[in-house]
N, C-alpha and C positions, 0 to 999 in steps of 0.2 A: 503494500498499499504507500503509494507516494503522498507526501505533503508538500504544500507549496512552500519553497524557499523563502526564510526570512533575512535580511540582510542589514548591515550598517555601513554607511560609507562615510569616509572622510577624505582630505585632501592627499594623506599619506597613504593609506590601506583601504580595503573593501574586504568586509567580514561577511560572510552567509553561512547560514545554519540551516539544515535539511535533514530529515529523518526519513530513511528508506530502508525496509523489511526490519525495522525494530532497532536499526542500527542508527546513531548520532554522527553526522557528518559535518565537521566545521573546515570551513574553506576561508583562508585568508591569502588575499592576492594585495602584494605591494604595487602600487602604482607607480607608474613611471612619469618622469619628469625629465626637462630638457637638460637641466642643471645636473641631476644626477649621471644621466648619460654622459654629458660632458666631463664631469669630474671624474668618472669610472674610466674615460678614454686617456685624460689627463694622466692619471694615476697608473694605469697599464705602461703607457708611453714612458713616465719618470723610471718605473721598475726596469722596464726593458734597457733604456739608455744607461742604468746603473749596473746592471748585470753586463751588458757588452763593455762597459768600461774596464769593470774588474777583470772579466777575462781578457781584454786585449792589453791592459798593463803588465800581465804577466808574461808575454812573449818577449 
């Protein structure tokens, strides 16, 4: 027996709760923002540059 899902949404995440076959299911989705995506790319680039610099300095 399916029940209608209930949910809460904010700017940061979306939470839904539903019950299927007597099992409670809680879903939490982190909303994407342009700042987070840009920040993760900048962080990955800095990490990659730091690793390459360390590896190349040992040659």
